[in-house]
Backbone as CSV, one residue per row, in Angstrom:
resi,resn,N_x,N_y,N_z,CA_x,CA_y,CA_z,C_x,C_y,C_z
1,UNK,-17.570,-6.822,1.757,-18.057,-7.306,0.461,-19.162,-8.327,0.694
2,UNK,-20.259,-8.328,0.089,-20.744,-7.277,-0.827,-21.315,-6.065,-0.011
3,UNK,-21.484,-5.011,-0.773,-21.982,-3.787,-0.114,-23.490,-3.812,0.129
4,UNK,-24.013,-2.769,0.774,-25.381,-2.687,1.104,-26.276,-2.299,-0.071
5,UNK,-25.686,-1.444,-0.972,-26.429,-0.923,-2.040,-27.370,0.258,-1.698
6,UNK,-27.329,0.577,-0.444,-28.169,1.757,0.002,-27.497,3.095,-0.341
7,UNK,-28.220,3.984,-1.133,-27.592,5.221,-1.486,-27.230,6.156,-0.335
8,UNK,-27.809,5.972,0.814,-27.522,6.888,1.954,-26.278,6.365,2.737
9,UNK,-25.764,5.165,2.476,-24.585,4.652,3.137,-23.343,5.239,2.506
10,UNK,-22.246,5.339,3.362,-20.947,5.808,2.786,-20.550,4.871,1.619
11,UNK,-19.765,5.411,0.724,-19.439,4.646,-0.494,-18.896,3.265,-0.240
12,UNK,-17.916,3.117,0.645,-17.285,1.885,0.844,-18.349,0.837,1.390
13,UNK,-19.220,1.274,2.265,-20.264,0.397,2.774,-21.258,0.062,1.695
14,UNK,-21.556,1.080,0.850,-22.580,0.837,-0.164,-22.099,-0.066,-1.219
15,UNK,-20.837,0.065,-1.695,-20.347,-0.829,-2.800,-19.610,-2.020,-2.247
16,UNK,-19.228,-2.034,-1.039,-18.487,-3.167,-0.462,-16.975,-2.964,-0.662
17,UNK,-16.191,-3.836,0.030,-14.762,-3.717,-0.080,-14.195,-5.142,-0.187
18,UNK,-13.368,-5.350,-1.180,-12.675,-6.598,-1.302,-11.532,-6.651,-0.337
19,UNK,-11.175,-7.869,0.106,-10.095,-7.993,1.047,-8.737,-7.829,0.348
20,UNK,-8.627,-8.084,-0.904,-7.398,-7.873,-1.653,-7.306,-6.412,-2.039
21,UNK,-6.365,-5.672,-1.462,-6.272,-4.243,-1.719,-6.005,-3.918,-3.123
22,UNK,-5.197,-4.699,-3.868,-4.896,-4.411,-5.234,-6.106,-4.542,-6.060
23,UNK,-6.899,-5.569,-5.860,-8.114,-5.751,-6.642,-9.133,-4.652,-6.317
24,UNK,-9.235,-4.276,-5.027,-10.105,-3.271,-4.599,-9.754,-1.900,-5.294
25,UNK,-8.485,-1.527,-5.313,-8.094,-0.335,-5.927,-8.332,-0.331,-7.398
26,UNK,-8.006,-1.440,-8.072,-8.187,-1.603,-9.507,-9.617,-1.471,-9.910
27,UNK,-10.484,-2.148,-9.160,-11.973,-2.095,-9.494,-12.512,-0.647,-9.238
28,UNK,-12.056,0.001,-8.179,-12.506,1.368,-7.924,-12.045,2.314,-9.039
29,UNK,-10.780,2.147,-9.485,-10.357,2.927,-10.609,-11.100,2.692,-11.919
30,UNK,-11.416,1.393,-12.156,-12.228,1.057,-13.284,-13.632,1.694,-13.195
31,UNK,-14.209,1.580,-12.012,-15.570,2.192,-11.814,-15.535,3.666,-12.134
32,UNK,-14.532,4.364,-11.591,-14.428,5.812,-11.871,-14.332,6.103,-13.410
33,UNK,-13.564,5.364,-14.086,-13.372,5.538,-15.538,-14.661,5.325,-16.199
34,UNK,-15.325,4.217,-15.939,-16.614,3.883,-16.589,-17.656,4.896,-16.281
35,UNK,-17.681,5.395,-15.005,-18.698,6.432,-14.688,-18.399,7.754,-15.431
36,UNK,-17.138,8.076,-15.545,-16.807,9.334,-16.316,-17.167,9.159,-17.802
37,UNK,-16.900,7.985,-18.341,-17.285,7.755,-19.772,-18.820,7.863,-19.937
38,UNK,-19.509,7.322,-18.986,-20.986,7.368,-19.105,-21.466,8.781,-19.010
39,UNK,-20.914,9.564,-18.035,-21.276,10.983,-17.965,-20.921,11.758,-19.195
40,UNK,-19.829,11.403,-19.848,-19.368,12.151,-21.054,-20.152,11.679,-22.349
41,UNK,-20.337,10.401,-22.497,-20.844,9.853,-23.764,-22.256,9.180,-23.616
42,UNK,-22.744,9.055,-22.409,-23.919,8.293,-22.206,-23.664,6.812,-21.947
43,UNK,-24.714,6.084,-21.539,-24.536,4.693,-21.229,-24.205,3.864,-22.413
44,UNK,-23.237,2.951,-22.393,-22.891,2.123,-23.478,-23.924,1.022,-23.624
45,UNK,-23.970,0.394,-24.809,-24.851,-0.744,-25.022,-24.219,-1.940,-24.404
46,UNK,-22.929,-1.971,-24.227,-22.259,-3.158,-23.704,-20.864,-2.778,-23.140
47,UNK,-20.466,-3.387,-22.107,-19.145,-3.188,-21.527,-18.480,-4.589,-21.455
48,UNK,-17.335,-4.760,-22.057,-16.615,-6.035,-21.988,-15.315,-5.780,-21.247
49,UNK,-15.025,-6.563,-20.186,-13.838,-6.382,-19.412,-13.100,-7.754,-19.459
50,UNK,-11.820,-7.654,-19.790,-11.040,-8.850,-19.881,-9.967,-8.772,-18.833
51,UNK,-9.806,-9.751,-17.963,-8.794,-9.832,-16.943,-7.918,-11.023,-17.205
52,UNK,-6.607,-10.708,-17.093,-5.636,-11.790,-17.288,-5.122,-12.278,-15.898
53,UNK,-5.156,-13.558,-15.678,-4.665,-14.087,-14.393,-4.252,-15.559,-14.650
54,UNK,-3.107,-15.853,-14.130,-2.637,-17.229,-14.230,-3.355,-18.059,-13.188
55,UNK,-4.202,-18.965,-13.694,-4.992,-19.802,-12.815,-4.378,-21.163,-12.548
56,UNK,-3.613,-21.626,-13.452,-3.073,-22.948,-13.267,-1.612,-22.857,-12.716
57,UNK,-1.476,-23.424,-11.495,-0.189,-23.457,-10.856,0.249,-24.871,-10.669
58,UNK,1.549,-25.068,-10.724,2.034,-26.423,-10.411,1.943,-26.647,-8.914
59,UNK,2.100,-27.874,-8.467,2.071,-28.242,-7.036,3.196,-27.454,-6.309
60,UNK,4.363,-27.423,-6.943,5.478,-26.695,-6.357,5.199,-25.208,-6.250
61,UNK,4.578,-24.583,-7.216,4.185,-23.161,-7.167,3.225,-22.941,-6.023
62,UNK,2.263,-23.842,-5.894,1.240,-23.720,-4.815,1.889,-23.781,-3.422
63,UNK,2.829,-24.711,-3.310,3.605,-24.859,-2.057,4.408,-23.609,-1.748
64,UNK,5.034,-23.087,-2.824,5.810,-21.835,-2.621,4.953,-20.669,-2.199
65,UNK,3.765,-20.536,-2.836,2.875,-19.459,-2.419,2.369,-19.680,-1.024
66,UNK,2.075,-20.906,-0.625,1.652,-21.174,0.707,2.668,-20.821,1.717
67,UNK,4.005,-21.123,1.405,5.116,-20.774,2.263,5.186,-19.269,2.438
68,UNK,5.124,-18.578,1.265,5.219,-17.110,1.299,4.059,-16.496,2.144
69,UNK,2.893,-17.054,1.944,1.728,-16.515,2.700,1.910,-16.804,4.214
70,UNK,2.427,-17.938,4.577,2.676,-18.293,5.973,3.787,-17.330,6.514
71,UNK,4.818,-17.154,5.736,5.914,-16.227,6.232,5.386,-14.825,6.398
72,UNK,4.579,-14.365,5.534,3.982,-12.993,5.608,3.053,-12.902,6.837
73,UNK,2.292,-13.984,7.139,1.438,-13.974,8.290,2.240,-13.894,9.581
74,UNK,3.303,-14.713,9.643,4.137,-14.672,10.837,4.878,-13.331,11.055
75,UNK,5.283,-12.711,9.897,5.931,-11.421,10.022,4.952,-10.363,10.510
76,UNK,3.677,-10.462,10.028,2.658,-9.512,10.499,2.389,-9.711,11.976
77,UNK,2.350,-10.934,12.437,2.169,-11.195,13.885,3.313,-10.635,14.692
78,UNK,4.523,-10.809,14.192,5.766,-10.244,14.932,5.590,-8.688,14.963
79,UNK,5.157,-8.103,13.839,4.966,-6.585,13.826,3.899,-6.168,14.842
80,UNK,2.816,-6.960,14.924,1.807,-6.674,15.884,2.373,-6.693,17.346
81,UNK,3.134,-7.689,17.585,3.795,-7.805,18.909,4.712,-6.614,19.182
82,UNK,5.459,-6.220,18.130,6.384,-5.071,18.306,5.600,-3.780,18.557
83,UNK,4.514,-3.602,17.845,3.696,-2.433,18.095,3.142,-2.395,19.497
84,UNK,2.708,-3.497,20.005,2.172,-3.602,21.358,3.323,-3.228,22.376
85,UNK,4.510,-3.739,22.088,5.653,-3.522,22.946,6.078,-2.030,23.061
86,UNK,5.891,-1.316,21.951,6.256,0.102,21.935,5.111,1.040,22.186
87,UNK,3.893,0.448,22.453,2.722,1.246,22.805,2.067,1.956,21.650
88,UNK,2.190,1.378,20.468,1.501,1.935,19.263,0.283,1.061,18.966
89,UNK,-0.789,1.659,18.415,-1.996,0.877,18.053,-1.594,-0.185,16.998
90,UNK,-2.179,-1.317,17.065,-1.943,-2.422,16.146,-2.963,-2.276,14.977
91,UNK,-2.572,-1.432,14.033,-3.455,-1.229,12.840,-2.683,-1.640,11.611
92,UNK,-3.411,-1.852,10.579,-2.790,-2.199,9.289,-1.789,-1.132,8.838
93,UNK,-2.177,0.109,8.980,-1.287,1.230,8.601,-0.032,1.244,9.437
94,UNK,-0.089,0.983,10.702,1.093,0.927,11.565,1.952,-0.317,11.259
95,UNK,1.354,-1.427,10.945,2.164,-2.574,10.533,2.839,-2.330,9.203
96,UNK,2.179,-1.654,8.273,2.739,-1.348,6.989,3.955,-0.404,7.141
97,UNK,3.768,0.591,8.009,4.861,1.564,8.315,6.046,0.880,8.907
98,UNK,5.765,-0.003,9.840,6.865,-0.755,10.465,7.590,-1.657,9.468
99,UNK,6.845,-2.220,8.577,7.426,-3.088,7.515,8.354,-2.231,6.594
100,UNK,7.913,-1.068,6.166,8.742,-0.146,5.365,10.037,0.246,6.093
101,UNK,9.898,0.517,7.400,11.060,0.878,8.183,12.016,-0.310,8.240
102,UNK,11.495,-1.490,8.469,12.339,-2.706,8.534,13.151,-2.910,7.214
103,UNK,12.490,-2.545,6.144,13.088,-2.747,4.802,14.266,-1.795,4.532
104,UNK,14.381,-0.708,5.326,15.469,0.187,5.157,16.802,-0.501,5.327
105,UNK,16.890,-1.386,6.279,18.128,-2.157,6.510,17.736,-3.395,7.280
106,UNK,17.308,-4.442,6.611,16.787,-5.645,7.319,17.800,-6.246,8.287
107,UNK,19.074,-6.131,8.002,20.127,-6.758,8.779,20.559,-6.059,10.000
108,UNK,20.211,-4.725,10.086,20.723,-3.943,11.188,19.726,-2.955,11.686
109,UNK,19.069,-3.315,12.754,17.962,-2.401,13.335,18.521,-1.062,13.747
110,UNK,19.815,-0.999,14.097,20.398,0.239,14.567,20.947,1.156,13.466
111,UNK,20.783,0.701,12.224,21.233,1.499,11.114,20.226,1.572,10.005
112,UNK,19.063,2.121,10.325,18.080,2.366,9.280,18.002,3.840,9.016
113,UNK,18.290,4.196,7.755,18.447,5.612,7.400,17.560,6.067,6.285
114,UNK,17.328,7.336,6.243,16.545,7.970,5.202,17.385,7.862,3.876
115,UNK,16.844,7.366,2.822,17.624,7.197,1.599,17.981,8.532,0.974
116,UNK,17.273,9.614,1.319,17.544,10.949,0.723,18.585,11.703,1.509
117,UNK,18.542,11.626,2.886,19.404,12.438,3.668,20.457,11.658,4.362
118,UNK,20.338,10.366,4.503,21.283,9.589,5.259,21.075,9.647,6.752
119,UNK,20.096,10.399,7.172,19.820,10.538,8.625,19.208,9.236,9.162
120,UNK,19.654,8.828,10.345,19.178,7.655,10.907,17.720,7.850,11.385
121,UNK,16.867,6.841,11.161,15.417,6.886,11.533,15.260,5.835,12.628
122,UNK,15.035,6.260,13.834,14.808,5.349,14.947,13.328,4.972,14.992
123,UNK,13.038,3.966,15.723,11.615,3.503,15.801,10.752,4.543,16.473
124,UNK,11.375,5.359,17.358,10.610,6.444,17.993,10.278,7.503,16.968
125,UNK,11.236,7.779,16.054,10.982,8.764,15.020,9.917,8.345,14.015
126,UNK,9.818,6.988,13.812,9.005,6.387,12.807,7.466,6.819,13.038
127,UNK,7.071,6.899,14.330,5.723,7.236,14.595,5.558,8.693,15.014
128,UNK,6.447,9.485,14.541,6.337,10.949,14.836,6.139,11.697,13.536
129,UNK,6.058,13.003,13.707,5.866,13.823,12.495,7.164,14.121,11.712
130,UNK,8.284,13.572,12.204,9.574,13.754,11.551,9.715,12.856,10.286
131,UNK,8.854,11.829,10.217,9.041,10.784,9.174,7.804,10.752,8.297
132,UNK,8.006,10.494,7.004,6.951,10.398,6.036,7.029,9.035,5.312
133,UNK,5.943,8.641,4.660,6.052,7.601,3.647,6.033,8.279,2.335
134,UNK,7.042,8.020,1.498,7.127,8.676,0.199,6.826,7.706,-0.902
135,UNK,6.075,8.223,-1.893,5.947,7.434,-3.128,7.178,7.681,-3.964
136,UNK,7.974,6.649,-4.210,9.194,6.770,-4.925,8.945,7.378,-6.303
137,UNK,8.035,6.785,-7.023,7.566,7.414,-8.357,6.263,8.069,-7.957
138,UNK,6.075,9.311,-8.325,4.972,10.067,-7.868,3.623,9.377,-8.171
139,UNK,2.762,9.297,-7.120,1.508,8.626,-7.229,0.635,9.283,-8.346
140,UNK,0.728,10.678,-8.420,-0.101,11.442,-9.321,0.252,10.987,-10.769
141,UNK,1.480,10.540,-11.009,1.886,10.168,-12.390,1.586,8.645,-12.674
142,UNK,1.804,7.851,-11.613,1.707,6.415,-11.814,0.519,5.708,-11.286
143,UNK,-0.240,6.330,-10.370,-1.359,5.731,-9.635,-0.911,4.445,-8.927
144,UNK,0.396,4.329,-8.666,0.952,3.193,-8.000,1.026,3.463,-6.477
145,UNK,0.064,2.875,-5.765,0.045,3.086,-4.280,0.507,1.812,-3.594
146,UNK,1.184,0.944,-4.340,1.630,-0.334,-3.787,2.827,-0.177,-2.953
147,UNK,3.091,-1.194,-2.115,4.209,-1.127,-1.158,5.539,-1.037,-1.884
148,UNK,5.630,-1.569,-3.061,6.872,-1.515,-3.809,7.247,-0.086,-4.285
149,UNK,6.285,0.834,-4.230,6.489,2.187,-4.662,6.575,3.123,-3.411
150,UNK,6.717,2.560,-2.265,6.775,3.402,-1.023,8.113,3.180,-0.271
151,UNK,8.496,4.199,0.462,9.679,4.120,1.309,9.506,5.070,2.418
152,UNK,10.146,4.756,3.573,10.109,5.720,4.734,11.324,6.655,4.541
153,UNK,11.005,7.933,4.784,12.082,8.936,4.629,11.748,10.099,5.631
154,UNK,12.723,10.988,5.710,12.504,12.164,6.584,11.563,13.078,5.878
155,UNK,10.597,13.647,6.664,9.560,14.508,6.157,10.129,15.678,5.325
156,UNK,11.152,16.300,5.869,11.717,17.459,5.132,12.254,17.038,3.753
157,UNK,12.906,15.930,3.695,13.398,15.439,2.377,12.300,15.157,1.433
158,UNK,11.203,14.613,1.938,10.039,14.320,1.081,9.387,15.645,0.560
159,UNK,9.378,16.670,1.445,8.849,17.953,0.981,9.717,18.627,-0.111
160,UNK,11.080,18.414,0.025,11.954,18.916,-1.020,11.799,18.159,-2.283
161,UNK,11.678,16.803,-2.214,11.483,15.980,-3.398,10.241,16.278,-4.145
162,UNK,9.193,16.563,-3.416,7.847,16.862,-3.966,7.372,15.764,-4.929
163,UNK,6.868,16.173,-6.081,6.333,15.255,-7.024,7.305,14.881,-8.108
164,UNK,8.582,14.587,-7.680,9.639,14.098,-8.599,9.947,12.707,-8.269
165,UNK,10.616,12.027,-9.199,11.032,10.624,-8.976,12.408,10.608,-8.299
166,UNK,13.029,11.771,-8.111,14.344,11.781,-7.412,14.375,13.049,-6.673
167,UNK,15.147,13.061,-5.529,15.266,14.301,-4.751,16.055,15.372,-5.502
168,UNK,15.820,16.611,-5.104,16.514,17.698,-5.792,17.857,18.017,-5.206
169,UNK,18.467,17.049,-4.521,19.763,17.178,-3.841,20.901,17.272,-4.824
């Protein structure tokens, strides 16, 4: 961020990328909607966008957010170390995958299971073709690509579930 503005550059380089993925996704979706409206109805005389955000936080809320941010940073560092230890590239996608796997059973690393089949998912399986990241509520219906709508599961179970909010079991 900001982008180059050069028409010959790839889209992300041309328009830039915000570091907050939620804001980045929201603004890209807004851009697509506005561009489609312009193609359909022509350019508007005016566009007004209203965003709601809580700007005033108490000192205690600020401290709580700082603690949460620090905890998240430390957890990401631990995941980076874990990825290095198991020989996997330290990428954002791999750290996110590892986090989803950890959330299957935070208290017991030896008992993390697919919620659809009950089959145990080992860390070795996590980075294989046997495991998928599933959108709990179908992305096509909700456009929710957030971590709270994702879970690690067995690939076959995800294929059976398809674009439903529950498995066909």
